[in-house]
N, C-alpha and C positions, 0 to 999 in steps of 0.2 A: 504494500500500500504505499502511496505517496500523498502526503498531505501538505497543503499551503495554507497560510494566514494571509488576510489582505485586508486592505481598508477601501472604502468607497464612500460616496456621497451619503450613502445609507448607513454607514457605520462599518464596523469590523466584521469579517466572517472567516469561514474554513471551509477550505476546498478539498476534493478527493480526485485524484487522476482516474479518468475511465477512458475506454477506447474512443470516446467522442471529445475529450478534453477534460478540464476541471469541471466538476459540479459542486456548488456550494450554498450554504445557508448561512445566516448572520448569526453572531454569537449569541444574540438576544433570542433567536429561535431555537438555537440549540441548548440554551441554558448554560453556556459558558465557552470560553476559548478552548483551543486545542489542549493545552496544559491540564485542563480539568478532566480530560479522558485518558491520559498517558499512563495513569497508575494502575488500571484495570484492564486487563486485556479483553473480557467480556465487553466492558463499556467502549472501548476503541472499536471492537468489530461491530457492536451496534451503531456506532458514530458512522462507520463505513458504510453500513447498510443503508442508513438513512441518507447520507449524502450521495450515495449511488443514484438515488431517485430524484435528487434535487436538480433545479435548473442549472444549465451551463453558465460559467462564470465568463464574461467577456474580459479577458485579460488586458485588453486596451482601455478599458475604463476603470481599472482598480490599480492601486500600488500594492505590490507585495511587501508584505511584513517579514521579518525573521520568522521562521516556522513556529518557534515558541517566542512570541513577541516581548514578554516581560518575564524572563526566567527569575526565579528566586535567588539562583546562584549561577554566576558566570565564570567558571574556574577555567584558568589558562595555565598551560604548562610550557615553560621555557626550555630551551637547549635540549629538546627531545630527539635530535637527530645528531650523529657524530659529527657530520661535515658541518652544521651550523654551529655547533659548540666549538669546533676548531676555528672557523672563520671569524667567530666572535671573541677569541682569545680566551676561552675557558677549557679546562679539562673535562672530559665527559663526566657527568654527575653520577654519583652513586645513589641519588635519591631524588625524586622529581622536584624540579623547580617550579614552585606554585606561586600564582600571583592572580589578582582578579580584574575582571572588568566590571563595568556598572551598566544597567540597562539603558542609560541615556547615550551611551556610545554606540548602540547596535542599529543597524539598518538593514533593509531586505534587498534582495535582487533587484536590480534596476534603479535604486535610489542612488543620489549622488554621494559619492565618498568626499568627505569635506577636508580639504587641506586647511590647517590651522592658519589664522592670519600671523600668529606669533612665530612660525617656524616654515622653513623651506625644506627641512630634513624629514620629509615624508616617505616612509618606506612601506614596502608590500610583503606580506606574509602569508602564503598558502597553507591552510591548515584543514584537516579532518576534525569534524565536531561529533562527539557522542552525546546523545541525549538519554537521559535518565527516564526509565518509566517506573517500575517498581522502586520505591524508595527502601532505605535501610542504612544501617549502621553496623561496623564490624563484618563487612562482607568479605567472604573468602575469595580468593582468585579464581577458584575453580566454579564458583557461582556467580562471578562478576557479570559476567555477559548476560546472564538471564535479568539482569537490572537495566540493561541498555535496551530501550524500545526502538531505537533508530539512529540514523546518521544524517548529517547534512555537512555543509561546506562553510568554511570562513576565510575571508581576507582580514587577518589581524593587524591592520594596518597601524603602524607605530611613528610616534613623533620623537625621532632618535635623540635629539639634543636634549629634550626634557626628560627622556628615559634615563639618560646618565648624569642628570643634575644631582642625584643622590644614590646612595647604595640600593635603595628600592626602586622598582620600575614604574611604579603605579602611574606617575604624572606623565609617562610616555604612551599610556595605554588607554585612558579613559576621556578622551577628548570626544565631545558630541560629533556624532555621524562618522566615526573612523572605524567601526567595526561592522563589516559586511558579513551577514549570515544568511545562508538559503542555497538554492531557492526553496526547495522542499525538504520536509522530513520523510526519509525513505526507511520504511520499516526493516529491522534486523534480517526478517525472514527472506528478504529479496537479496540479501548480500552475503558474501562470504563472511565467515565467522570473524568478528572483530575487523573486518574490512581487509583480511589478510590478503596479500597478493594483489591488490589493487594500487593503481599508481596516481599520485597526486602531482598536479602541475600547476604553474603560474605562467600566464603570458601577459605582457603588457605591450599594447599597441601591436598585437600578433607576434612578438618575439618571445621565444620560450626562455625563461629565466630562472625557473625551478622545476625540478623533476625528481621524484623519488618513490620507491615502493613504501607502503605502508609497513612493510616487514623491517625497514631500516629504523623504525622507532626504538629507542633505547628501551622506553618503558611502554609496553603495548597497553591497548585499551583496558584489557581485564586487570592489569596490574594497576593502572591509573584508578580505576573504580575502586579497588580494594584498599590501596593505600590511603585514597582520598576519605574513605568510609571510616578509616581508624580514628579520623579527627572530627568528622561531621557527619551529621545524617543527611544523606543524599535523599532528595524530594523529587517526585514527578515533575519533568520539565526543566530540571537543572541541566546546564549544558557545560560539556568538558571540551575545551578547545585544545587540542593535543599536541600542539607543537609544529613549527615549520622546517623545512629542510635547508640545506645550504642553497646560496644563490641570492640572498638578501641584497637590497641596494647599497646597505652600509658596508658591505664586505667587497664592493667592487671598487677599482681603480681606473678612472675617476668613480666617485659615488654615483649612483644611479636613483635619483630621488622622482617620486611621483609628482607629477605637474598637472595644473589644470588642463583639461582636455584628454589626458591618458585615459586608455580603457584598461581595466585590470580584469583579468578572467582567471578564475580559480576552476579546476575541473578534476573530477575523477569519473572516469567512464562507468556507466552504470549507476551512478549516484547523482550527476548533474553537473550543470556548468552555471557558476556564479559570476555575473557581469555587473561591473559598476564603473561609471566614468568619474573622474576626479574633477571636483570643482574647487574653487577658491573661496574660503570662508569671507562673507561680508558682514562686518560689524554692524549692527543696528544704530 
């Protein structure tokens, strides 16, 4: 199953992919947004059955949101590929490097990716996103993937000069409109276990800048879910942005920063294509 979340003049809605396109209903008619259904497999199946009979969504008249528009937790993992750790000047981590994004930073497929007025050091990062379905705490690695309802994509765009202003990376990661997520939540049953064997890519203006197998992660999805649940209760709709491979703009000579007009495309074949065009922030 493939689900989208969207906004229109009538409000927000949820859509399901069918052979004829996406069919959707408003969250008011459904009694909740997609997040409300992710923790119960029967509820999610019921949602799919209802949406399959719904009217078609005209994607030209709606704006796609992140599949989970307002996750309770957006958990990011840094340095999770050996080549990116090396190009960033770090040794390979022996424990996941965890930081957070906030919901204000998240946008959907097709939305403008906003380069802040305060910096021109705006970098791209292609990443796989795991979406939590069944919540829990102290989840074993063996059971961890049972808690992942599906996957989507992210461009975890970073404001590099602000990222290194302090030992903590938060200020480089939370700018409004800088974290693109989508286009759809694809349920885990449609994909290889943990997305193993799949290839993640980033293209900017058609040029391939990042390409890596999900198998190259230092900490795979099951490990991340298990380790994170040691510290916190994972909840339905929480998202784990699992790290970027080598090839980011900050590692290139000369540097390669995103600029207004650039088109950034994250892709995993079978999972989707996330496309966002860069715009310059305009202060009110």
